[in-house]
N, C-alpha and C positions, 0 to 999 in steps of 0.2 A: 698771281700771274700764272703763266703756263707751267704745268707740272712736268718736270723731267726728273729722271732718277738721279740719286746722289752721285752716281759715277759719271754723270754727264754735266753736273753743275760746275765743277772746276774747269773742264774744257770750255764751257760757255763763257766763264770769266776770262780765260786766256784769249778766246776769240774776241771778246768785247774790248780787250786792250788793243787788239789789232785795229778794230774799228775806230778806236780813239786816235791811234797814231796816224792813220791815213786821213782822218778828218782834220786833225791838227795841221798836217803838212799841206793838204790840198787847199785849205782856206788861206794859207800864206800867199797863194797866187794873187789874192785880192790886195795884198800889201805890195807884192812885186809889181803889179800893173802900174799904179801911180808912181812908184819909186823909180822903176826903169824907164817909164815914160819921160820923167824929168832928166834922168841921167843921160839917156841917149837921144833926147829931144824928139820923141815919137808922136805920131798922130794917135787918136783913139783907136783907129783900126789897127795900126802897127802894134800898139800896146796889147791889144786883144789877141795877138798871135801867141802870146803866152798861154792862153787857154786853148788855142788851136793846137799847139805843140803837145801840151799836157794831155788833153782829152782826145786828141787825134790818135795818141798811142793806145787808148782803150779800143778804138776801132781796129787798129792794126793787130793788137794782141788778141782780141776776140775773134777777128776774122781768121787769123792763122790757126787759132785753137779749133775753130769750127772745121776748117779744111783738114787739119790733122785728124780730128775725130772721125771725119767721113772716110778718110783713106786708111787709117791705122787703128781706129778705135779710140774711145775716150781716154785722153792722157791722164786726167785726174783719177779716173776709176782704176787705171793701171798702176800709177805710182803712189796713190793714196792722197788724201786731202792734206795730211801733215806735210809731206814732201812738197806738195804744190805750194803750200803757204810759205815754207822755208825758201823755196826758189824765188817766190815773189818778193820776199823781204830782202834777199841778197841783191836782186836787180834794183830794187828801190834804193838800197844803200849806195849802190854805184851811181845812181842818178843824183842823189844829194851830194856825193863826193865830187861830182863834176862841176859843182858850183865854184869850187876853188880855182880851176884853170879859167873858167868863164869870167870870174871877177878879176883874176890876175892879169889876163890879157885884154880885159875891157871889151869883150866881143859879145854883142847881143845874140849872134848866131849860136855861140857855144851855150849861152843860157837856154836858148830854145832847145838845143840838143839834149842838155841835161834834163830839162823838163820832160822831154819825150821819153828818155830812158826811165825816169821816175814814174811817169804815167804807165809805161809798159809793165813795170813791177807791180804797180797797184792794180792793173788789169788782171794779172794772174792771181793776186790776192782776192779780188772780187769774185773771180770765177770759182775759186776754191772755198772761200769763207762763207759767202752768202748761201749757197745751197747746203753747205755743211750745217749751218745754223738752222736752216729750214727743215732738214731731215733729222735733226738731233732731238726728236721727240714727236708727239702726235701731229699729223698733217693739219688737223683742224685748228691748231694753235701756232702754226708756223708764223703767221703775221705778228702774233704777240711776241714771239721770241726775236724776230727780226727787228721789230720796233724797239725792243729792249737793247739789243746790240747797237742799233742805229742811234739810240739815245746817247750811248757813250761816244759814238762817232760825232754827234752834235755837241757833246761836251768839249771835244777837241776843237771843233770849228768855232765854239763860243770863246774859248780862251786864246785860240790861235791869233786872231787879229790884235788882241790886247797885248799879249806877250811879244808877238812878232813885230807889231807896230812900234813898241817901245825899243826893242833891240835894233831894228833896222832904221827907223826914222830918228831915233834919239841917241841911245847908248853908244852903239858902234859908229854912228854917223859922226860923232864928235871926234873920234880917233881915226876913222878911216874915210877917205874921200869916195864919193859916188858909189859905184857898184861894190866896192870892197867891204861895205858894211854888212854884206850877206855871208861873208866867208865863214866866220866863226859860228853863227847860228846854224848854218847848214852842215858844217862838219860835226857839230854837236848832235844834230839829228841823224847823221850817218852812224855815229856811235850807238845811239838809242835803237836804231833799226837792227844793227848787228847784234846788240844785246838781246833784243826781242826774238831774233832768229835763233839764238842760242837757247833761250828759254823754251821756245816751241819745240826745238830738237830734243830737249831733255825731258819735257813733261809727257806723260802718257796720254794720248788722245784715242778715244774709242774708234775701232775700225768699223766702217759701215760699208758693206759690200753691195755692189751693183753690177749690172752686166758690163763686161769689159770687151765684148766682141764688137765687130763692125756692124753697124745697123744698115740694113738695106732700105731702099725707098727714100722718102724725104726726111726721115728722122724727125727732129723736133718741129720742123717747119710744117708738118702735117696738122698741127694744132693751131686753130684760128686765134685762140686767146693768147698764144705765144707770139704770133706775128703782129697782132694789133698791140700787144703789150710792149713789143720791141719799139714801136713808134712812140708809145706812151713814155717809155724810158727816155728816148731821144729828146722828146719835147719837155719832159719834166726836168731832166738834168740841164738841158740847154737854158730853160727859163730860170732855174734856181741860180746857175752859175752866172748868167748874163746880168741878172739883178744884183747879185753880190759883187760882181766885177765893176759895176757902174756906181755903186753906193757912195764910195769916197768922193768921187767927182760930183755926184748928185747932191750930197749933203753940203758940199763946199760951194754950191752955186749961191750967188748973192741973194736971190729971191727965195732960197730954201733955208739955209742956216748960215752960210758964208763963213765957215770955220776952217781951220788949217787941216791938212791931211792927217797929221798926227792925232788931232782930237776927233776927226771924223772916223778914223780907223778904230777908235775905242767904241764908238756908237754902233759899229757893225756887229758887236757882240750881241746886240738885241735881235738882229736879223737871224744870225746863226743860233743864238741861244734860244730863240723861239722854237726852232726845230727840235732842240733838246727837250724843251718842255712838252711839246706835242708828242714826241716819240715815246717818252716815258709814260705819258698819259695813254698813248695808243697801246702800249704793252699791257696796261691794266684794262683798258676798255675792251680790247679784243680777246682777253683771257676768259677763262671759265669761272672766274670769281663771282660770288653773289652780287647782284646789282646794287644792293644797299651798301655793301662794303666797297664796291668799285668807286662810287661817287665820293665817298668820304676820303678814300686813299688818293683819288685823283685830285681832290681839292688840296690835300696836304702836300702832295708832290709838286703841284703847280706853284704853290707859295714858296716851297723850299727851293725849287729850281729858279724861280724869279729872284729870290734872295741871293743865290749864288751869282747870277748875272749882275745884279745891282752892285754887290760888293766887289766883284771883279772889275767892273767899270769904275767904281768909286776909288779903288786903290790907284788907278791911273790918272783920274781926272778930277777927283773930289766933287763930283756932280751931286747935286742935292736930290732928295727923294721927290720933291715937288716937280723937278724938271723932267723926271722920267715917269711920273704918275700916269700920263696918258696911256702908257703901255698896258696898264691894268685892264683897260677896255678889251684888249685882245685876249687876255686870260679868260674873261667872261665869255667872249664870242667863241673861243676855242672849246670851252666847257660845253656850251650850248650845241656846238657843231657835233661833238661826240654823242650828246644825247639824241640828236636828230639822226645820227648815223646808226644808232641802235646796235653797235658792236658788229655790224655787217661790213666786211672790208670794201665791197664794191660800192655800197651806199655811202659809206664814210668818205671814200675817195671822191665821189661826185660832190658831196657837200663841201669838202675841203678845196675843191677846184673852183667853185663858184665865188667864194669870198675873195681870193686874190684878184679876180677880174674887177670886182668892185673897188678894191684898195688901189689897184694900178690906175684906175680911172681917176680916183681922188689925187693920186700922186702926180698925174699928168696935168690936171686942170686946176689944181689948187696950189697955194704957195705956203711958205713958212713952215711952222712945226706940224701943221695938219698934214701937209704933203709928205714931210719927212717921216712922221710916225706911221703914216699909211703904208709906205713902202717898207719900212723896217718891220712892220707888223706882218708882212707876208710870210716871213720865215716860220712862224708858228703854224701856218696852214700848209706849208711845204712838208711839214714834219713826217706825216704818215705815208706820204706819196710813194717813196721808194719801196718801202717794205710791202705796202698794199699792192702796188703794181707788180712787184717781183713775185709775190706769192700767188696772185691771181693769174699771172702769166705762166708760171711753171706748174700750176695745179693740174694734176692728172697726167703729167708727162711720163711718170714711171722711170724706166731705164734711160729715157731721153733727157732726164733732168739736168745733168751736167752740161750736155750739149746745148740745151735750151738756155742755161745760165750763160754760156759763152756768147750766145746770140744777143742776150740782153746786155751783157757787158760791152759787146761790140757797139751797141747803140747808145752807150754813154758818150759816144762821139758828138752827141747833141751839145755837150759842154764845150766842144771845139768849134762848132758851126754857128750857133746862135749868138755867142758873145761878139765875134767879129762882125756879124750882121748888125747887131745893135750898135756896135762901135761905129760902123760905117754910117748908120742912120743918125747917130749922135753928131758926127762930123757934118752931116747934111742938114738936119732939121733941129739939132740941139739935144742935149742930154735928157731933158725932161720928157719931151715928146717921143723919144726913142723907146720908151717903155711899152709902146704898143706891140713891139716884137714878142716879148714874153707873154703879153696878154693873150695873144692868139693861141699859145700853147695850152693855157688853162682851159680854153674852150674844148679842145680835143680831150683833155684829161677828164673833164666832166662827162663827156660822152662815153669814154672808155669804161669808167666806173658804172655808168648807167646801162649801157648796152654791150659795148665791145668786149667785156671780160668774160662773157658767157663761154663755157667750154663747148667748142664745136670741133670735132675731129674730121679733117678733110680726107676723103678717100684717096688712096694711092693711085 
C-alpha cells in the first residue's frame, strides 16, 4: 500500500479510528428511520427528515467554514488539524448526548435537533481529517490512503446496523418503550467520542504547515475539478444514503423478502460491508505495489472481509452460507472492475459508477432475492467513490486544499436532499420504483470520472 514514514503510521491509525466511529454512528440513521417512523407514525418523507437534519448540518458547517476562511483565513491551518479534530469530536459528543432529552420527552423535533448537532460535529471532523490523510504522504498515493481510512469507516458502517439493530429493535426495546430504547446506546456512544477526543489530545500528531493567510480572488473555486467534484460528492453521498435509508423498507416488501425490520437490518451489513471490501481493495489497487502482488493480496483481503461480514450477520441471524452465496458474484465483479480501472482513480470511478446503474435497474424491475441482492450489491461499488472523488477534486489545489475540503464537505448535504426526495417518490409511486432517484446520480458520477475530473484552473 502507500508508503508513509514510520512517524506518520501511528497518526494514520488514530485517524482511521475516527473514520470508524463516524461510520458506525452515521449508519445508525438507517436504523433510526424505520424505528422512529413506527414510534411517531411518520410517512416515508417525514422519516427521511432524519437524514435531512443530519446531512443538512454538513452543508451549514461547510458553508460557515468556507465563509470564515474567505474573511479571516483558513481556520484549520491556523488552529491545526489536531485541534480541529478535537473540536469536531466534542460537538459530536454533544449531539449524541441530546438523544437523552429527545427520548425522555418523546419529541421528534428534539431528535432532529440532536442529529443536526451530531452532523455539525462530523462536518468539522470531515474537513480536518480527510485532507490530513490526503497530505500525510505522497500526493500520488492520496487515494490509496483515503481508501484505507475509508475502509475502516466502512467497517463501522458494516457492524453498525447489526449491533444497532439488536440494541434498538430487540435488547432495549424489551425494557424501554418506543423512543426510549435509543437512550443507553447513544449515551454509550457519547462516552466513546469523549474518550477518543482525549486520545487524540494526548497523542502526538505531525504538524503540516500550509498558508494561513487570507486568499484573494476565488480561492478554491477557481479550480474546475473542485467545482464539478463538489456536485459529484453531493450526488454520491445522496445516492448512497438514499439507498441505505430505504433498504429496510425495500427488503421488507412482500414481493422482495417480506421479512421483519430486525432481520432486514441485519442484511444491510452486506450493503455497507461491500463498501468496506471495495475500499480495502481500492487502497491496494491504487497503491504503488507490484501488479502481481496486488491481485494476490486483493483476492485474500476480499475473502477475509467477506468472512467478517458473514460471521457478523451469522451471529445475529444464524443465516446459512448458501443463503448469502449470491453475494459472491459481486466479489468477482468488483475484482474485475478494479482490473478494468487499471489503478487510475478517474477511470476506476467511471467503471464503478456504471455497475450500480445496472443493479438499480434490476432492483426496480425484478422481484425476490434477485432484486434484493442487486440493491445490496451496490455497496461494494460505492466503495471507492468518496476517496476517488475527493482526491480528484482537491488535486492541484495547494494552499487552497483545506478550503476546497470545506466546499466538498458542504456538498455532503446531498445526503440530506436525495433521501427525502426518494422518500416522497416512495409515497407516490412505491418503494421499489423510487430507486430511479439515486440511479440518476450514478450517471453523473460516471461522467465526472470520465471527463469532469480533469484539472482546469479558471482565470481570476
